[in-house]
N, C-alpha and C positions, 0 to 999 in steps of 0.2 A: 385564593391565596396565591400570591405571585412567587416566582422561583426563588429570589433571594431569601425571603422569610421562610419558605419551605425548607431550604437548605439549612438555615439557622435552627429551625425547629427540630429537624432530624438530628443535628449535632447536639442540641440540648437534651433530647430524649436519650441519646446514647450516653451523654455525660451523666445524667441522673441514674441511668441503669448501671454504669460502671461504679458510681459512688455508692449505690445501693448494694452492689455485690461486695464492695470494699467494707461497708458497714457490717454486712452479714459475716464475712470472713473474719473481720477484726473482732467482732463480739465473740465468735466461736473459737478464735485462735489467737494469733499474735496481734496485739493492738497497733503495732507500728504499720501494719498493712493498711490500716485506715488512712494513714498519711500518704502512702504510696498511691492508693486508689484515688484519693482526693486530688492528688497532684495530676494524675492521669485525666481525671474528670475535668479539671481546670484547663488542661492542655486541649482536650477535645472541644470544650466551650470556646476557647480562644481561636481554635482552628475553624470552628463554625462561624465565628464572627468575621474572620478573614475571608472565608469562602463566600459569605453573604456579600461582603464588599466587592469581591471579584465578580460574583454573579450580577450584582447591581450595575456594574460598569458595562456589561454586555448588552 
């Protein structure tokens, strides 16, 4: 696996973990937190996409 895809995969794993935590917290508590954690997960995914593009240029 080359570096750009590895960077993207790490960010995707982190985004899925954050979204999973958000689902767990939202189900057990306030459901609006699902939206917050989903937004954070999307931002992490987009950051991974940008980081992959930066790593691919090098």
